N, C-alpha and C positions, 0 to 999 in steps of 0.2 A: 367615822361613818360605820354603820353596820350594813354590809353588802351581802346580798343573797345571789348566788349563781343558780339559776333555774336549770337543772340538768338531771337526767334520769340515771346517769352513770358517773359516780364520783371519780373513778379511775381514768377517765378519758383525759388525754393530754391537754386539750383545751381547757377543761374544767380545772385540772390541777394547776395549770399555769396561771389562770385567772385568780385562784385562791392565793397562790404564792405571791403574785404581783400585788394583790390587795394587802396582804399581811406585811410585806416588805415596806409598804408605804404607811404602815401603822394602823390599818383598818381591821375591824373584825369581819371575817368572811365565813359564811356558811353555805353549804350546798343543800338545796331543797329540790326534791323530786316533784316537779310541778304536776306530774300525772297522778300524784297521790294527794294533792291539795283539794279542798272543797270550799266553796264560797257561801257566804251569807249575804243576802240582798234585802236590806230593810231601809226604811226611810231615815236618812241622815246618818246611818251607821253601817257602811259596807264592811264586811270582814272576810278574812281568809284563814282557814284552819288547816293545820298540818300536824299529823300524829297527835291529834287531840288537843293541840295548843292553838291559841289565837295569835296570829302573827301581827303583833302591834308595834314592834320596835325595829322594823326594817326601813332603812333610809334610801336604799337604792337596789335595783335588781339588774342582773345581766341575763337576759333570756337566751338559753341554748335549746331552742325548741326544734325537735326532730320533725321531719316531714310527715311522718305517720300520725302525729298528734297535733297537727297545726291548729285545728279548730279548738280543741280543749286548751292547748298551751297558750294560744293567743287570748283566749277568754280569761285565763289566770293573769296574764300580763295586763289585760284591760282592767281587771279588778284592782290590781295594785295601782294602776293609774288613777282610778276612781278614789282610791285611798290616799292620793297625793304622794305616792312613792315615785322617785326618779327611776326611769328605765333607760338602759343603754340603747334600746330600740323601742319605738312606739308600736303598739299592737297593730295599728292600721298598716304600718309599713311592712310588718311581718306577713300579714295576710295578702297584701298586694304582691309582694315578691314571690310568695309560695304558689300563687296561681299564675302559671307560666303565660297563659293567654292574657289575663288582665295586665300582667307586667308588660308584655309586648305592646298591648293597646295603649297603655299609659306612655311608654317611651316613644312609640310611633307618633302619638299626638303631640309630643314635645319636640319632635324633629330630631331625635337621637338616632344615630345610625344602627340599623338592624339588618340581619339577613331577611330576604323576602320570605314571608311566612303565610301559610294558608291554614284555615280551620274550617271544618265542616262536620255535619252530624251523621251523614250517611254516604254511601258509595254511588249514589245515582249520577253524579257528575265527576267521577274520580279522574277521568282524562283531563277535563278542564282544570280541575284542582291542581294536577301535576303540572300542566302547562303554565298555570298562573305563577308558579314559583320558579319557572325556567326550565322545567323538564328534568330528566335524570342526567347524572346521579343526583339524588336528593336525600335529605335526612328526615327521618320520621321519629317524633318524640312523644312518649306518653306524658300527658300533662302533669301527673303526680309523681313522675320519676325523679330520682336524685342520684348523685355520684355516678352518672353515666348509665344507670340502670334504665331500661326501657328506651334506649336510643339506638336506632338502626340506620345504617347507610344502605340505601337501595341503589345499586349500580345501573339498573336499566328500568325503563318505564314499566315493563311487564313485572319485574320484581317488586317495584314500588306499588303497583296495583294490588298484587297478592298480599303484601305486608299490610297495606292500608285496610284491605278487606278483612284480613285476619284480626287486626286490632279492633275494628268496628264490630266484628262478630263476637268478640270477647267482652264487648261493652265498654271498651276503653275510649276515653277522649284523647285525641292526639293532635299534634301540630305537625305540619309538613313545611320544611324549610329548604331553601336553596343550599347547595353544597358549595362551600368556598374552597375551591381546589388550591388556590395560591397560598393558603395558610399552611399547606403541607404537614398537617397533623399537629400543628402547634396552636396554642392560645396563650393568653396572658391573664393572670389573676391580679387585679389591683385591689389592695385592701384599703378601704376608706374609713376614716374615723373623724367625725366632727367636720366634715366638708374638706378634708385633706387626704391625699394618698400617703399613707405612712409606710407602705412597703409594696413591692410588686415582684412577681416571679413569672418566668416563662415556663409553660408546661409542654412537654413533647411526648407524643404517643409512642408506645413501644412499637417495634417493627411488626407490620401486618395489622395494626390497629389504628383506627382514625380518631378514637376518643382519647383525649389527652389527660383525663382525670387520673390523679395519683392512685385512686382506689382501683383503677383499671390497669395499673402497671406503668403509668406514665412517669417521666422523670421531671425534676424541676431545677431551675437555676435562676439566679438573680438577674433582673433586667432593668435597664433604665428606660423609663417611658418617655415617649415624645410628648410635646405640649398638647397635641390633639388627643392622645390617649388619656392623659391626665384629665383634661377637660371633659371628655366623654364619660369617664368613670365617675367623676364628681357630679356631673349633671344627672346621670342615671340614679345615683344614690339620692340626690335632692328630689327628683321627680317622684320617687317612690316613698319619700318621707323616712328614709333610713339614715341613722347617724353612725351605725357600725355595720359594715357589710363587705362582702367580696364581690367585685364586679368582674365577670368573665368577658374578656374582649377577644375577638379574632381579627387578625390583620387581613385586609382585603385591598383590592386595587382601587377601591373608592374610600379608603380610610378605615379606622377601627370600627368594628361592629359589635354591639352588645349581644352576647349569647344568653346570659343569665345573670341574675343578681341574687346573691345568697345572703339571707339575713342572719344566719348562724354559721359563718365560715369557720372552718377548722384553722387552728393556729399552728399546728405542727409543721405542715409543709412550708408555710410562708416564713415562719421564724427560722427554720433550718436552712431554707434557701437564701434568705437575706441576712441572717445573723442579727436581726433586729428584735427588740423586746416589744412585740406588738401588744402583748397582754397589758403591759404598763401604760401604753398609749390609751387603752380602753379605760383603765382605772383613772388616769389623769383627766379624761373627759368627764367621768362621773364626779370627780372632785370639783371641777369647774362648774358643773351644773348644781352641785350641792351649795357652793358659795353663792351662786346667783339666786338660788332659792332662799338662802338665809337673808340676803340683802332685800329681797322682795318682801319677806315677812317683816323685817325691820321697818321698811317703808310703809307697809300696810298698817302696822301698829301706830306709827307716827301720824298717819293720815286719820285714823280712827280717833286718836287722842285729840287731834286738832279739831275734828268735827264735833266731838263731845263738848268742847269748850264754847262752841258757837251758840 
């Protein structure tokens, strides 16, 4: 296969590991900066161009779409899909997971455990909004935030009101969520590939910090998931239509709750914490999809040949 990793930075750990894993399995692998691609939309002949060349020989892609370019990046993934190129993640799953509100609504409708969450457009009923999620302390999240950026813990109702009003005043869309005190600054990242959890780590916030993100100074360690945690992570990935993702879970008195689902999860933290070759798991999934596609083409040719004889 010829595999393209869609990434804006070749030197990133995750990008390098995916290229390495693909080449070790005997595949050709290239890195394409999706932000510099451009598409041609015409009847019966969709195209993608990159650096003046028509990308006609790509068999599979691994999208590594950053949050700041979700709209354009997912459009490039969708164009590859139209061209019948295999993708490690479908474009629809990427856009669903990136919109935190849409993600929560989908998971809620599927009966998956979540922190109680509120969403509003203005501050006219801020007191009722705060009460709806159980009062203070509570967590306030910017919808477009990532890596813990734009996430605030408000310890009191007065502080929560001030932060909410400030975010609204700046034109930000935000979510308000209950604070799960019993988690004690820890959460779990479950890495899902093709409907299976292939690795999991526990992340612990540094002292004085409630966000456990590794980018915020948190630490990680390998963890063995409970059956319920595995089932929750797999169900969340399935409902969003993602085949490769990181599902962030927080332990609570009512079972594991989904905090977020990441369609471009980093590999460095999970591989170092677990000692597992997660990159190869992703390449193996693409190999499986490629074989399925070849068999489907063979069956289609047989059927057409048979029909032509009738």
